[in-house]
Residue frames as a rotation matrix with the C-alpha (Angstrom) as fourth column:
MET 1
0.696 -0.290 0.657 -9.29
-0.578 0.318 0.752 -5.77
-0.427 -0.903 0.054 -7.63
LEU 2
-0.135 -0.865 -0.483 -6.01
-0.963 0.229 -0.142 -7.52
0.234 0.446 -0.864 -8.20
THR 3
0.881 0.460 0.113 -6.30
-0.472 0.874 0.118 -11.27
-0.045 -0.157 0.987 -8.66
PRO 4
0.261 -0.800 0.541 -3.71
-0.099 0.535 0.839 -14.04
-0.960 -0.273 0.061 -8.37
ALA 5
0.423 -0.088 0.902 -3.96
0.845 0.399 -0.357 -14.48
-0.329 0.913 0.243 -12.19
ASP 6
0.975 -0.064 0.214 -3.21
0.018 -0.931 -0.364 -10.74
0.222 0.359 -0.907 -12.62
ILE 7
0.616 -0.755 0.224 -0.10
-0.627 -0.299 0.719 -11.13
-0.476 -0.583 -0.658 -10.57
GLU 8
0.151 -0.535 0.831 1.08
0.269 0.831 0.487 -14.30
-0.951 0.150 0.269 -12.27
SER 9
0.531 0.080 0.844 0.57
0.837 0.107 -0.537 -12.85
-0.133 0.991 -0.010 -15.75
GLN 10
0.929 -0.252 -0.273 2.48
-0.222 -0.966 0.136 -9.64
-0.298 -0.065 -0.952 -14.91
ARG 11
0.448 -0.833 0.324 5.74
0.894 0.425 -0.143 -9.50
-0.018 0.354 0.935 -16.88
PHE 12
0.610 -0.324 -0.723 8.49
0.030 -0.902 0.430 -6.93
-0.792 -0.284 -0.541 -16.66
THR 13
0.932 -0.304 -0.197 10.58
-0.268 -0.214 -0.939 -5.50
0.243 0.928 -0.281 -19.46
GLY 14
0.622 -0.771 -0.134 13.98
0.782 0.604 0.153 -7.06
-0.037 -0.200 0.979 -19.74
THR 15
0.848 -0.367 -0.382 17.05
-0.252 -0.913 0.320 -4.88
-0.466 -0.175 -0.867 -19.22
ARG 16
0.713 -0.700 -0.051 20.42
0.141 0.214 -0.967 -4.50
0.687 0.682 0.251 -20.77
LEU 17
-0.209 -0.975 0.075 23.68
0.005 -0.078 -0.997 -4.97
0.978 -0.208 0.021 -18.94
ARG 18
-0.377 0.095 -0.922 21.98
0.807 0.523 -0.276 -6.04
0.456 -0.847 -0.273 -15.68
GLU 19
-0.937 0.185 0.296 20.21
-0.294 -0.875 -0.383 -2.67
0.188 -0.446 0.875 -15.04
GLY 20
-0.131 0.989 0.063 16.77
-0.793 -0.142 0.593 -2.88
0.595 0.028 0.803 -13.43
TYR 21
0.451 0.464 0.763 15.07
-0.848 0.491 0.202 -5.85
-0.280 -0.738 0.614 -11.77
ASP 22
-0.871 -0.486 0.070 16.31
-0.465 0.861 0.206 -9.38
-0.160 0.147 -0.976 -11.46
GLN 23
-0.247 0.856 -0.455 13.48
-0.840 0.045 0.541 -10.96
0.483 0.516 0.708 -13.40
GLU 24
-0.253 0.164 -0.953 13.65
0.181 0.976 0.120 -14.32
0.950 -0.142 -0.276 -11.68
GLU 25
-0.910 -0.097 -0.403 13.58
0.413 -0.138 -0.900 -12.71
0.032 -0.986 0.166 -8.24
VAL 26
-0.709 0.698 -0.094 10.59
-0.676 -0.712 -0.191 -10.57
-0.201 -0.072 0.977 -9.14
ASP 27
-0.171 0.654 -0.737 8.75
-0.575 0.541 0.614 -13.50
0.800 0.529 0.283 -10.78
GLY 28
-0.530 -0.117 -0.840 9.40
0.422 0.822 -0.381 -15.65
0.735 -0.557 -0.386 -7.70
PHE 29
-0.960 0.171 -0.223 8.12
0.118 -0.476 -0.871 -12.98
-0.255 -0.863 0.437 -5.38
LEU 30
-0.458 0.843 -0.281 5.00
-0.885 -0.404 0.231 -12.41
0.081 0.355 0.931 -7.48
ASP 31
-0.277 0.303 -0.912 4.41
-0.169 0.919 0.356 -16.21
0.946 0.252 -0.203 -7.44
ARG 32
-0.804 -0.052 -0.593 4.58
0.554 0.299 -0.777 -16.22
0.217 -0.953 -0.212 -3.61
ILE 33
-0.827 0.545 -0.134 2.07
-0.432 -0.771 -0.468 -13.31
-0.358 -0.329 0.874 -3.51
ALA 34
-0.297 0.722 -0.625 -0.28
-0.812 0.154 0.564 -15.04
0.503 0.674 0.540 -5.95
GLU 35
-0.450 0.077 -0.890 -0.12
0.236 0.971 -0.036 -18.27
0.861 -0.226 -0.455 -3.97
GLY 36
-0.929 0.110 -0.352 -0.95
0.330 -0.176 -0.927 -16.50
-0.164 -0.978 0.127 -0.72
MET 37
-0.605 0.751 -0.265 -3.83
-0.754 -0.647 -0.114 -14.74
-0.257 0.131 0.957 -2.30
ARG 38
-0.320 0.459 -0.829 -5.01
-0.533 0.637 0.558 -18.01
0.784 0.620 0.041 -3.82
ARG 39
-0.706 -0.003 -0.708 -4.94
0.507 0.696 -0.508 -19.73
0.494 -0.718 -0.490 -0.43
GLU 40
-0.880 0.402 -0.253 -6.90
-0.053 -0.612 -0.789 -16.84
-0.472 -0.681 0.560 1.10
GLU 41
-0.444 0.726 -0.525 -9.39
-0.890 -0.292 0.349 -16.93
0.100 0.622 0.776 -1.71
ALA 42
-0.396 0.250 -0.883 -9.86
-0.078 0.950 0.303 -20.73
0.915 0.190 -0.357 -1.37
SER 43
-0.870 0.068 -0.488 -10.29
0.490 0.220 -0.843 -20.36
0.049 -0.973 -0.225 2.39
ARG 44
-0.734 0.616 -0.285 -12.89
-0.452 -0.757 -0.471 -17.64
-0.506 -0.217 0.835 1.92
ASP 45
-0.345 0.611 -0.713 -14.67
-0.796 0.212 0.567 -19.66
0.497 0.763 0.413 -0.78
ALA 46
-0.602 0.105 -0.791 -14.81
0.314 0.942 -0.114 -22.75
0.734 -0.317 -0.601 1.47
GLU 47
-0.896 0.273 -0.350 -16.21
0.266 -0.301 -0.916 -20.60
-0.356 -0.914 0.197 4.28
LEU 48
-0.569 0.713 -0.408 -18.83
-0.782 -0.623 0.003 -19.18
-0.252 0.321 0.913 1.98
VAL 49
-0.415 0.387 -0.823 -19.81
-0.367 0.756 0.541 -22.67
0.832 0.527 -0.171 0.69
SER 50
-0.776 0.067 -0.627 -20.17
0.526 0.617 -0.585 -23.84
0.348 -0.784 -0.514 4.29
LEU 51
-0.809 0.477 -0.343 -22.33
-0.084 -0.671 -0.736 -20.84
-0.582 -0.567 0.583 5.20
ARG 52
-0.472 0.646 -0.600 -24.49
-0.865 -0.207 0.458 -21.24
0.171 0.735 0.656 2.17
ALA 53
-0.554 0.229 -0.801 -24.98
0.049 0.969 0.242 -24.94
0.831 0.095 -0.548 3.02
GLU 54
-0.858 0.207 -0.470 -26.04
0.489 0.052 -0.871 -23.92
-0.156 -0.977 -0.146 6.55
ILE 55
-0.660 0.637 -0.398 -28.50
-0.591 -0.767 -0.248 -21.40
-0.464 0.071 0.883 5.15
ARG 56
-0.418 0.491 -0.765 -29.97
-0.641 0.437 0.631 -24.03
0.644 0.754 0.132 2.79
ARG 57
-0.700 0.093 -0.708 -30.30
0.422 0.853 -0.306 -26.51
0.575 -0.513 -0.637 5.69
GLN 58
-0.831 0.392 -0.395 -32.01
0.190 -0.467 -0.863 -23.90
-0.523 -0.793 0.314 7.88
ARG 59
-0.544 0.653 -0.527 -34.38
-0.828 -0.518 0.214 -22.93
-0.133 0.553 0.823 5.00
ALA 60
-0.475 0.362 -0.802 -35.25
-0.223 0.833 0.507 -26.60
0.851 0.420 -0.315 4.45
GLU 61
-0.781 0.245 -0.574 -36.08
0.620 0.416 -0.666 -26.97
0.076 -0.876 -0.476 8.14
LEU 62
-0.753 0.498 -0.431 -38.14
-0.236 -0.815 -0.530 -23.82
-0.615 -0.297 0.731 7.93
ASP 63
-0.489 0.563 -0.666 -39.96
-0.796 0.024 0.604 -25.03
0.356 0.826 0.437 4.79
ALA 64
-0.611 0.246 -0.752 -40.65
0.255 0.961 0.107 -28.36
0.749 -0.126 -0.650 6.49
ALA 65
-0.801 0.307 -0.513 -41.99
0.508 -0.102 -0.855 -26.63
-0.315 -0.946 -0.075 9.57
ARG 66
-0.690 0.549 -0.471 -44.26
-0.568 -0.815 -0.117 -24.44
-0.448 0.187 0.874 7.40
ARG 67
-0.755 0.446 -0.481 -45.93
-0.193 0.549 0.813 -27.41
0.627 0.707 -0.328 5.61
PRO 68
0.055 0.851 0.523 -49.41
-0.953 -0.113 0.283 -28.05
0.300 -0.514 0.804 6.85
VAL 69
-0.943 -0.332 0.034 -49.64
-0.306 0.819 -0.485 -30.95
0.133 -0.468 -0.874 9.26
PRO 70
-0.160 0.938 -0.308 -52.77
-0.039 0.305 0.951 -33.06
0.986 0.164 -0.012 9.35
GLN 71
-0.434 0.079 0.897 -54.47
-0.847 -0.375 -0.377 -32.53
0.307 -0.924 0.229 12.59
ASP 72
0.226 0.559 -0.798 -55.22
0.080 0.806 0.587 -35.54
0.971 -0.196 0.137 14.75
ALA 73
0.933 0.353 0.065 -55.30
-0.025 -0.118 0.993 -36.11
0.358 -0.928 -0.101 18.43
ASP 74
0.588 -0.779 -0.217 -51.63
0.753 0.430 0.497 -37.02
-0.294 -0.456 0.840 18.72
GLN 75
-0.054 -0.589 0.806 -50.49
0.825 -0.481 -0.296 -33.92
0.562 0.649 0.512 16.85
PRO 76
-0.701 -0.223 -0.677 -49.55
0.617 -0.665 -0.420 -30.61
-0.357 -0.713 0.604 18.48
SER 77
0.385 0.886 -0.258 -52.04
0.655 -0.460 -0.600 -27.73
-0.650 0.063 -0.757 18.29
LEU 78
0.521 -0.093 0.849 -51.98
0.730 -0.466 -0.499 -25.05
0.442 0.880 -0.175 15.67
ASP 79
0.933 -0.179 0.312 -50.84
-0.296 -0.877 0.379 -22.51
0.206 -0.446 -0.871 18.27
SER 80
0.550 -0.784 0.288 -47.86
-0.042 0.318 0.947 -24.66
-0.834 -0.533 0.142 19.29
ILE 81
0.276 -0.421 0.864 -46.94
0.926 0.357 -0.122 -25.12
-0.257 0.834 0.488 15.62
LYS 82
0.778 0.041 0.626 -47.09
0.319 -0.885 -0.339 -21.33
0.540 0.464 -0.702 15.14
VAL 83
0.840 -0.517 0.168 -44.79
-0.414 -0.408 0.814 -20.85
-0.352 -0.753 -0.556 18.15
ILE 84
0.282 -0.766 0.578 -42.37
0.442 0.638 0.630 -23.42
-0.852 0.077 0.519 16.67
LEU 85
0.414 -0.107 0.904 -42.49
0.897 -0.118 -0.425 -21.75
0.152 0.987 0.047 13.26
VAL 86
0.930 -0.089 0.357 -41.83
-0.111 -0.993 0.040 -18.34
0.351 -0.077 -0.933 14.72
ALA 87
0.615 -0.751 0.241 -38.88
-0.293 0.066 0.954 -19.74
-0.732 -0.658 -0.180 16.63
ALA 88
0.199 -0.529 0.825 -37.60
0.778 0.597 0.194 -21.53
-0.595 0.603 0.531 13.50
GLN 89
0.674 0.050 0.737 -37.96
0.608 -0.605 -0.515 -18.30
0.420 0.795 -0.437 11.46
LYS 90
0.907 -0.391 0.155 -36.05
-0.415 -0.776 0.474 -16.32
-0.065 -0.495 -0.867 14.09
THR 91
0.374 -0.788 0.488 -33.33
0.080 0.552 0.830 -19.02
-0.924 -0.272 0.270 14.10
ALA 92
0.312 -0.223 0.923 -33.16
0.927 0.283 -0.245 -18.95
-0.206 0.933 0.295 10.30
ASP 93
0.872 0.011 0.489 -33.04
0.180 -0.937 -0.300 -15.16
0.455 0.350 -0.819 10.22
GLN 94
0.749 -0.644 0.157 -30.27
-0.451 -0.322 0.833 -15.20
-0.486 -0.694 -0.531 12.81
VAL 95
0.250 -0.657 0.712 -28.30
0.518 0.712 0.475 -17.83
-0.818 0.250 0.518 10.86
VAL 96
0.533 0.024 0.846 -28.64
0.815 -0.282 -0.506 -15.75
0.226 0.959 -0.170 7.69
ALA 97
0.941 -0.142 0.308 -27.54
-0.189 -0.974 0.128 -12.63
0.281 -0.179 -0.943 9.49
ASP 98
0.554 -0.774 0.308 -24.61
-0.234 0.211 0.949 -14.44
-0.799 -0.598 -0.064 11.05
ALA 99
0.317 -0.397 0.861 -23.69
0.813 0.582 -0.031 -15.90
-0.488 0.710 0.507 7.67
HIS 100
0.725 -0.001 0.689 -23.75
0.491 -0.701 -0.518 -12.48
0.483 0.713 -0.508 6.06
ALA 101
0.878 -0.430 0.208 -21.70
-0.464 -0.663 0.587 -10.97
-0.115 -0.612 -0.782 8.94
GLN 102
0.387 -0.750 0.536 -19.19
0.102 0.613 0.784 -13.81
-0.917 -0.248 0.314 8.76
ALA 103
0.431 -0.176 0.885 -18.97
0.894 0.218 -0.392 -13.51
-0.124 0.960 0.251 4.96
GLY 104
0.882 -0.082 0.465 -18.35
0.035 -0.971 -0.237 -9.76
0.471 0.225 -0.853 5.27
SER 105
0.702 -0.659 0.272 -15.69
-0.474 -0.147 0.868 -10.42
-0.532 -0.738 -0.415 7.93
VAL 106
0.345 -0.580 0.738 -14.00
0.543 0.765 0.347 -13.05
-0.765 0.281 0.579 5.70
LEU 107
0.586 -0.072 0.807 -14.02
0.740 -0.358 -0.569 -10.63
0.330 0.931 -0.156 2.73
ALA 108
0.907 -0.276 0.319 -12.66
-0.348 -0.917 0.196 -7.79
0.238 -0.289 -0.927 4.85
ASP 109
0.517 -0.772 0.370 -9.87
-0.222 0.296 0.929 -10.01
-0.827 -0.562 -0.019 6.24
ALA 110
0.314 -0.389 0.866 -9.01
0.849 0.524 -0.073 -11.22
-0.426 0.758 0.495 2.69
SER 111
0.777 0.031 0.629 -9.00
0.403 -0.792 -0.458 -7.61
0.484 0.609 -0.628 1.46
THR 112
0.851 -0.478 0.220 -6.71
-0.489 -0.565 0.665 -6.56
-0.194 -0.673 -0.714 4.35
GLN 113
0.328 -0.751 0.574 -4.34
0.199 0.649 0.735 -9.42
-0.923 -0.127 0.362 3.68
ALA 114
0.441 -0.188 0.878 -4.28
0.897 0.063 -0.437 -8.65
0.027 0.980 0.196 -0.05
GLU 115
0.902 -0.121 0.415 -3.49
-0.061 -0.986 -0.155 -4.99
0.428 0.114 -0.897 0.73
ARG 116
0.666 -0.680 0.305 -0.76
-0.426 -0.012 0.904 -6.10
-0.612 -0.733 -0.298 3.11
LEU 117
0.308 -0.539 0.784 0.68
0.616 0.741 0.268 -8.48
-0.725 0.400 0.561 0.53
ILE 118
0.642 -0.024 0.766 0.63
0.677 -0.451 -0.582 -5.73
0.360 0.892 -0.273 -2.10
ALA 119
0.900 -0.345 0.265 2.35
-0.421 -0.846 0.327 -3.30
0.111 -0.406 -0.907 0.27
ASN 120
0.442 -0.762 0.473 4.97
-0.110 0.478 0.872 -5.90
-0.890 -0.437 0.128 1.04
ALA 121
0.386 -0.303 0.871 5.47
0.863 0.451 -0.226 -6.51
-0.324 0.839 0.436 -2.64
ARG 122
0.838 -0.062 0.542 5.87
0.221 -0.869 -0.442 -2.82
0.499 0.490 -0.715 -3.30
THR 123
0.768 -0.578 0.274 8.34
-0.531 -0.336 0.778 -2.50
-0.358 -0.743 -0.566 -0.40
GLU 124
0.353 -0.590 0.727 10.28
0.306 0.807 0.506 -5.50
-0.884 0.043 0.465 -1.74
GLY 125
0.586 -0.043 0.809 10.21
0.806 -0.073 -0.588 -4.09
0.084 0.996 -0.008 -5.24
HIS 126
0.911 -0.259 0.320 11.61
-0.257 -0.965 -0.048 -0.75
0.322 -0.039 -0.946 -4.01
ARG 127
0.562 -0.736 0.377 14.35
-0.364 0.190 0.912 -2.63
-0.743 -0.649 -0.162 -2.12
ILE 128
0.329 -0.384 0.863 15.26
0.720 0.694 0.035 -4.58
-0.612 0.610 0.504 -5.25
VAL 129
0.757 -0.019 0.654 15.33
0.535 -0.558 -0.635 -1.45
0.376 0.830 -0.412 -7.38
ASN 130
0.858 -0.442 0.263 17.45
-0.514 -0.753 0.411 0.41
0.016 -0.487 -0.873 -4.84
GLU 131
0.392 -0.736 0.552 19.84
-0.041 0.585 0.810 -2.49
-0.919 -0.340 0.199 -4.56
ALA 132
0.449 -0.181 0.875 20.07
0.861 0.348 -0.369 -2.66
-0.238 0.920 0.312 -8.36
HIS 133
0.888 -0.109 0.447 20.77
0.076 -0.923 -0.376 1.06
0.453 0.368 -0.812 -8.56
GLY 134
0.691 -0.666 0.282 23.52
-0.554 -0.238 0.798 0.72
-0.464 -0.707 -0.533 -5.91
GLU 135
0.258 -0.592 0.763 25.12
0.460 0.770 0.442 -2.16
-0.849 0.237 0.471 -7.80
ARG 136
0.643 0.005 0.766 24.90
0.745 -0.235 -0.624 -0.17
0.177 0.972 -0.154 -11.05
GLN 137
0.928 -0.301 0.221 26.54
-0.329 -0.938 0.106 2.86
0.176 -0.171 -0.970 -9.37
GLN 138
0.454 -0.798 0.396 29.39
-0.289 0.289 0.913 0.67
-0.843 -0.529 -0.100 -8.11
GLN 139
0.332 -0.277 0.902 29.86
0.797 0.594 -0.111 -0.75
-0.504 0.756 0.418 -11.57
VAL 140
0.830 0.027 0.558 29.99
0.390 -0.742 -0.545 2.73
0.399 0.670 -0.626 -13.06
GLU 141
0.813 -0.555 0.178 32.50
-0.547 -0.622 0.560 3.87
-0.200 -0.552 -0.809 -10.46
ARG 142
0.328 -0.694 0.641 34.69
0.147 0.708 0.691 0.82
-0.933 -0.132 0.334 -11.10
LEU 143
0.469 -0.078 0.880 34.54
0.877 0.162 -0.453 1.46
-0.107 0.984 0.144 -14.84
GLU 144
0.933 -0.102 0.344 35.43
-0.022 -0.974 -0.227 5.11
0.358 0.204 -0.911 -14.38
ARG 145
0.593 -0.761 0.262 38.38
-0.472 -0.064 0.879 4.20
-0.653 -0.645 -0.397 -12.18
ARG 146
0.193 -0.496 0.847 39.60
0.569 0.759 0.315 1.67
-0.799 0.421 0.429 -14.79
GLN 147
0.738 0.120 0.664 39.13
0.642 -0.430 -0.635 4.25
0.209 0.895 -0.394 -17.50
GLU 148
0.890 -0.430 0.151 41.31
-0.456 -0.847 0.273 6.71
0.010 -0.312 -0.950 -15.58
GLU 149
0.345 -0.793 0.502 43.93
-0.163 0.476 0.864 3.99
-0.924 -0.380 0.035 -15.03
LEU 150
0.313 -0.179 0.933 43.95
0.852 0.488 -0.192 3.11
-0.421 0.854 0.305 -18.76
ALA 151
0.922 0.007 0.388 44.16
0.211 -0.849 -0.484 6.84
0.326 0.528 -0.784 -19.75
SER 152
0.699 -0.700 0.146 47.15
-0.573 -0.425 0.701 7.18
-0.428 -0.573 -0.698 -17.39
LEU 153
0.179 -0.600 0.779 48.82
0.283 0.790 0.544 4.10
-0.942 0.123 0.311 -18.92
VAL 154
0.605 0.080 0.792 48.23
0.796 -0.049 -0.603 5.46
-0.009 0.996 -0.093 -22.45
ALA 155
0.958 -0.234 0.168 49.77
-0.229 -0.972 -0.045 8.79
0.174 0.005 -0.985 -21.44
ASP 156
0.434 -0.816 0.381 52.76
-0.432 0.182 0.883 7.01
-0.790 -0.548 -0.273 -19.92
LEU 157
0.209 -0.313 0.926 53.19
0.685 0.723 0.090 4.88
-0.698 0.615 0.366 -23.07
ASP 158
0.837 0.125 0.532 52.93
0.495 -0.587 -0.641 8.01
0.232 0.800 -0.553 -25.30
SER 159
0.811 -0.572 0.121 55.60
-0.569 -0.725 0.388 9.73
-0.134 -0.383 -0.914 -23.18
GLN 160
0.198 -0.768 0.609 57.86
-0.095 0.603 0.792 6.69
-0.976 -0.214 0.046 -23.28
ARG 161
0.451 0.011 0.893 57.33
0.821 0.389 -0.419 6.34
-0.352 0.921 0.167 -27.03
SER 162
0.958 -0.086 0.273 58.21
0.051 -0.887 -0.459 9.98
0.282 0.453 -0.846 -27.56
ALA 163
0.554 -0.796 0.242 61.30
-0.652 -0.234 0.721 9.63
-0.517 -0.558 -0.649 -25.37
HIS 164
0.211 -0.422 0.882 62.25
0.296 0.887 0.354 6.48
-0.931 0.187 0.312 -27.24
ARG 165
0.749 0.112 0.653 61.89
0.662 -0.172 -0.730 8.23
0.031 0.979 -0.203 -30.59
ASP 166
0.893 -0.433 0.119 64.00
-0.441 -0.896 0.048 11.11
0.085 -0.096 -0.992 -29.36
TRP 167
0.325 -0.783 0.531 66.64
-0.406 0.392 0.826 8.65
-0.854 -0.484 -0.191 -28.19
LEU 168
0.346 -0.165 0.924 66.59
0.693 0.708 -0.133 6.77
-0.632 0.686 0.359 -31.53
LYS 169
0.915 -0.010 0.402 66.95
0.296 -0.658 -0.692 10.08
0.272 0.753 -0.600 -33.40
ARG 170
0.670 -0.728 0.148 69.97
-0.694 -0.544 0.471 10.96
-0.263 -0.418 -0.870 -31.23
VAL 171
0.165 -0.591 0.789 71.50
-0.004 0.800 0.600 7.52
-0.986 -0.102 0.130 -31.78
ALA 172
0.595 0.086 0.799 70.84
0.767 0.237 -0.596 7.79
-0.240 0.968 0.075 -35.53
ALA 173
0.952 -0.247 0.182 72.37
-0.172 -0.921 -0.351 11.31
0.254 0.303 -0.919 -35.57
LEU 174
0.414 -0.836 0.360 75.43
-0.651 0.003 0.759 10.03
-0.636 -0.549 -0.543 -33.64
ALA 175
0.198 -0.299 0.933 75.74
0.405 0.892 0.200 7.10
-0.893 0.339 0.298 -35.95
GLU 176
0.811 0.159 0.563 75.48
0.584 -0.289 -0.759 9.35
0.042 0.944 -0.327 -38.94
GLY 177
0.842 -0.528 0.112 78.01
-0.538 -0.836 0.110 11.67
0.036 -0.153 -0.988 -37.49
ASP 178
0.186 -0.769 0.611 80.43
-0.333 0.536 0.776 8.74
-0.924 -0.348 -0.157 -36.91
SER 179
0.341 -0.054 0.939 79.93
0.754 0.612 -0.239 7.47
-0.561 0.789 0.249 -40.49
ASN 180
0.945 -0.011 0.327 80.61
0.211 -0.744 -0.634 10.98
0.251 0.668 -0.701 -41.87
GLY 181
0.679 -0.707 0.195 83.68
-0.693 -0.530 0.489 11.35
-0.243 -0.468 -0.850 -39.76
GLU 182
0.493 -0.503 0.709 85.28
0.167 0.855 0.491 8.11
-0.854 -0.124 0.506 -40.94
């Protein structure tokens, strides 16, 4: 079973160039889950402590009722004591049964809530991953567009450089032709 300590100690592998999870966001979310589970666990533990105290109290009353009582004229009869003991035993048995039922209910509720928290964490984790993938795809597309722009600029510069060289060669040829003709 997953415990709050398991959730808090979970660490994710870091990423390069902002791919993957936002570690602070994931850690914060896991902290909120662990805190919720911790509160549920504390509530369940407090309930169990209360129920155990009630069981101890009822058992103490039952033990006191079972102790032999000296018989004198002012004391109830043995038959009335037996009736009281039977009633006390039934009450104690009922309290124990109620305590077990309530403890089972508390545990079932805590388990259901833990499952719900885990499902929510998974859903949130998937959302974060999908968002990160979308951002990554947008970055890739922007970089590809920029790469195409730069390639186009380089091609334009190469074309201009070639045209400029051709023009310089013509100017040099003309200048050479003028200096030969003088």
